[in-house]
C-alpha positions in Angstrom: 104.1 85.7 87.3 100.9 84.0 88.3 100.5 85.3 91.8 100.8 88.9 91.0 98.5 88.6 88.0 95.8 87.1 90.3 96.1 90.0 92.7 96.1 92.6 90.0 92.9 91.2 88.5 91.2 91.4 91.9 92.3 95.1 92.2 91.0 96.0 88.8 87.5 94.4 88.9 85.7 97.4 90.5 87.4 99.8 88.0 86.1 97.6 85.1 82.6 97.8 86.5 82.8 101.5 86.9 84.0 102.0 83.3 81.1 100.0 82.0 78.5 102.1 83.8 80.2 105.5 84.0 77.0 107.4 83.2 75.5 106.3 86.5 78.6 106.6 88.7 78.7 109.0 91.5 81.9 111.0 91.1 81.5 112.6 94.5 82.6 109.4 96.3 85.7 107.2 96.4 85.9 103.5 97.0 87.4 101.7 100.0 88.2 98.0 99.6 89.3 95.9 102.6 91.3 92.8 101.9 92.7 90.1 104.3 95.9 88.1 103.9 98.0 86.1 106.4 101.5 85.6 107.5 102.6 81.9 107.9 101.9 79.7 110.9 102.9 76.1 111.7 99.3 74.8 111.9 97.1 72.8 109.5 94.3 75.4 109.5 93.4 78.6 111.5 89.7 79.4 111.1 88.4 82.9 112.2 84.8 84.0 112.4 84.7 87.6 111.1 81.4 89.1 112.1 81.9 92.8 111.4 84.4 95.3 110.0 83.6 98.9 110.8 85.4 102.2 110.1 85.2 105.7 111.6 86.8 109.0 110.8 87.9 109.5 114.4 90.8 107.6 116.0 89.1 108.1 119.4 85.5 107.0 118.7 84.0 104.4 120.9 81.7 101.7 119.6 78.5 103.3 121.0 79.2 106.6 119.3 77.6 107.7 116.0 79.5 107.8 112.7 80.5 104.2 112.3 80.2 102.7 108.8 79.9 98.9 108.2 82.1 97.6 105.5 81.0 93.9 105.4 77.7 92.8 104.1 77.6 89.5 106.0 79.9 87.5 108.3 82.6 85.3 106.9 84.4 82.3 108.3 87.9 82.0 106.8 90.9 79.7 106.9 93.8 82.2 107.4 96.3 79.6 106.1 94.7 79.6 102.7 95.5 83.4 102.5 99.2 83.2 101.7 101.4 83.7 98.7 99.4 86.7 97.5 96.0 85.1 98.0 93.6 87.5 99.7 90.0 87.5 100.9 87.7 90.4 100.1 86.0 91.4 103.4 84.1 94.3 101.9 84.0 97.2 99.5 82.1 100.5 99.8 81.7 103.9 98.2 82.5 106.6 100.8 82.5 110.4 101.0 86.0 111.7 100.3 88.1 112.4 103.4 90.3 110.7 106.0 89.1 107.6 107.8 91.3 106.7 110.8 89.9 103.9 112.8 88.7 100.3 112.1 87.1 97.8 114.4 87.7 94.1 113.5 85.1 92.1 115.3 85.2 88.3 115.7 82.5 85.9 116.7 82.8 82.6 118.7 83.4 80.1 115.9 87.2 80.3 115.8 89.5 77.2 115.8 93.0 76.0 115.1 93.7 72.6 113.6 96.8 70.9 114.9 97.9 67.3 114.3 94.4 66.6 112.8 92.6 67.9 116.0 90.3 70.9 115.9 90.9 73.1 119.0 88.6 76.0 119.8 90.2 79.4 120.1 89.1 81.8 122.9 88.9 85.4 121.7 88.7 87.6 124.8 89.7 90.9 123.2 88.0 90.8 119.9 84.4 89.8 120.5 82.7 92.8 122.2 84.2 96.1 121.0 86.5 94.5 118.4 90.2 94.9 117.8 91.0 98.6 117.2 93.2 99.3 114.2 94.6 102.6 113.1 94.1 102.7 109.3 94.9 106.3 108.0 92.9 105.8 104.9 92.5 108.8 102.6 89.5 108.4 100.3 89.6 110.6 97.2 86.9 111.5 94.8 86.7 108.8 92.1 89.7 107.0 93.7 90.3 103.5 95.0 91.9 102.8 98.4 92.7 99.1 98.9 93.4 98.5 102.6 95.3 95.3 103.3 94.9 93.6 106.7 97.9 91.3 107.2 96.9 88.9 109.9 99.8 87.2 111.6 98.4 83.9 112.7 101.6 82.7 114.3 101.9 85.6 116.7 98.1 85.8 117.2 97.7 82.3 118.7 98.9 81.8 122.3 98.8 78.6 124.2 97.8 79.1 127.9 100.3 77.1 129.9 99.8 73.3 130.4 96.0 73.6 130.1 96.0 73.0 126.4 93.8 76.0 125.8 94.6 78.2 122.8 93.8 81.9 122.9 93.4 84.1 119.8 94.8 87.6 120.3 94.8 89.1 116.8 98.0 90.8 115.5 97.2 92.6 112.3 99.3 95.0 110.2 97.4 97.5 108.0 98.8 99.0 104.8 97.6 100.7 101.6 98.0 98.1 98.9 98.4 100.7 96.2 101.3 102.3 98.1 103.3 99.1 98.6 105.2 96.6 96.4 105.8 92.8 96.3 108.7 90.3 96.1 108.3 87.2 94.1 110.6 84.2 93.6 111.1 80.4 93.2 112.8 78.0 95.6 114.8 75.1 94.3 114.2 72.4 95.4 110.6 72.8 96.3 110.9 69.9 98.6 112.6 72.2 101.1 109.1 73.6 101.9 110.7 76.9 103.2 109.2 79.7 105.1 110.1 83.0 103.4 110.4 86.4 105.2 110.9 90.0 104.1 113.1 91.8 106.7 113.9 95.5 106.9 116.1 96.9 109.6 115.8 93.7 111.6 112.0 93.9 111.5 110.1 91.1 109.8 107.4 92.9 107.8 105.9 90.0 105.9 106.1 86.3 105.6 104.8 83.3 103.7 105.5 79.7 102.8 106.6 78.6 99.4 103.9 76.5 97.6 104.3 72.9 96.4 106.3 73.9 93.4 108.5 76.4 95.2 106.8 79.6 94.2 106.3 82.4 96.8 104.9 86.0 96.8 105.3 88.5 99.6 102.8 91.4 99.3 102.1 94.7 101.1 105.7 95.8 101.5 106.5 99.5 101.9 109.2 100.8 99.6 112.7 100.2 100.7 115.6 97.7 100.9 115.0 94.2 102.3 116.7 91.0 103.2 114.7 87.9 102.0 115.3 85.1 104.5 114.6 81.5 103.3 114.2 79.0 106.2 113.6 75.4 105.1 111.2 73.4 107.3 113.4 70.3 106.5 116.7 70.4 108.4 118.3 68.6 105.4 118.6 72.0 103.7 120.5 75.2 104.6 119.1 78.6 105.5 119.6 81.2 102.7 119.5 85.0 102.8 119.2 87.3 99.8 120.3 90.8 100.6 119.7 94.3 99.1 116.3 93.5 97.5 114.7 96.7 96.4 110.9 97.2 96.6 109.0 100.1 95.0 105.3 100.9 95.2 102.8 99.2 92.9 105.4 96.9 91.4 106.8 93.3 91.9 110.5 92.7 92.4 111.2 89.3 90.8 114.2 87.4 92.2 116.4 85.0 90.4 115.7 81.3 91.4 116.9 80.6 94.9 118.8 77.4 95.2 118.8 75.8 98.6 121.9 73.8 99.4 121.8 70.3 101.0 123.5 70.0 104.4 124.9 66.6 103.4 
């Protein structure tokens, strides 16, 4: 299907470059790639100002300690709501000495905003500007290997409205997974006009979500192996909620569902 093909091409690009220039490659290093995707949120846009992404071997290292490695070449301002249905942004890619890397700092700047009802509203980011959001990443870099670290940003849970003041606060909620160790679920919703939200649920925990596109296609990525319920929740009350049970996910593969027909309430 088209979503997974796009993602697979992105994953293969550096390997293609390596194979074309193998005589100059450094076999004593491995590659870390950091990708960003988003869970759905009921806004028109959510822009984040990513200034730095840094990693360290130690889980306890503070930002003023030595040993930090920068992953990003330059800042990026991204609309999180464009990073759904398998779309990802490449934050950075770097060759590293083999070994275990355990901590990441995700550092935002000041230029963050949410668009709601056509209005752009600044987002305060009190916890992610100075030392950055601390993430445990457990990334094992192997000689000649590729480790794709997926940051799944949950825009819906990350934006908090501060009472009646109208102020919106950005408190990033990010799930980290190894993309090569996870699988995906893909499907089609009929009718597409239902514009449903789609969630992958395991043991009552919602691990990933997206919104079907304009033709009803959806893709949920970064799912650990296991058995899931796929919950389809139409945004239009005219249609009924549907649940598909016992959906099996295995690493490095896409589980393709039969077309999901949403019934009309009338």
